[in-house]
C-alpha positions, 0 to 999 in steps of 0.5 A, a space after each residue: 051427892 049419894 053416899 053410894 056414888 063413889 062405889 059407883 065410880 069404882 065400877 067404871 071398868 065394869 060399865 065400860 065393858 058393858 057399854 063396849 059390848 054394845 057399841 062399836 062407834 067410840 063417840 056413840 059409846 061415850 054417849 051410852 056410858 054417860 046415859 048410863 051413869 045418868 040412869 045409875 045416878 037417878 035410881 040410886 035412891 031406889 036401891 034397897 040393899 047397898 051390897 047389891 049395888 054391882 048387880 044393880 049398876 050392871 042391870 041398868 047398863 045392860 038395859 040401856 045397852 039393850 034399848 040402844 041395840 034395839 034403837 039401832 036396828 031400826 036405823 042401822 048405821 054400820 061402823 067398821 071395826 077399827 083397831 086404833 079406835 077400839 078398846 084393846 088390852 094395853 100392849 105394854 102390859 099384855 102380850 100380842 096373842 092376849 091383845 089379839 084375842 081381846 080384839 077378836 072378842 069384841 069383835 065377835 061380841 058385837 055380832 052376836 044377837 042381844 039375848 046372847 050378847 047380854 048373858 055372855 058379857 055378864 058371865 065374863 064379868 063373874 056372875 053365876 047363872 042366878 045372878 044373871 037370871 035375876 038382872 035379866 028377868 029370866 030363868 037360870 035355865 034360860 041362861 044356861 041355854 043362852 050361854 050354850 048358844 052364844 058360845 057355840 056361835 063364838 066357836 063357829 066363828 072361830 072355826 071360820 077364821 081359822 080355815 080362812 
């Protein structure tokens, strides 16, 4: 076993959130997470700087998620949002309002195009523009543009729902 594998296992919540941003179907989501973990396992020997482990594994997760979305768009299989199956905050530890916001965010993220979804999900994980740019291989300015567009779409979705 690679010496960094226990640390990778500690990043399971971040990897799970990344996978949830790309797939709503619970069974396919589990398969995607397994693919991500396998890819991380295979790639660990190529990691040069151990302190860059989280960006390294999240880049793998987002690249596989993006590939998954591209493949699915060729053969779309619509999956309705199922509150009982989708990950939402634990009602015992969060208020009803927070649970509703989390559920809405997962639904809204699924409607965003891939390039906007990626940057927003990485920012929600706490990465700054430069880190996101390095992970995705784009400029920091492009990260800013994509985040602005993603937020604008989320605001528009929010306004649509509040008027409906």
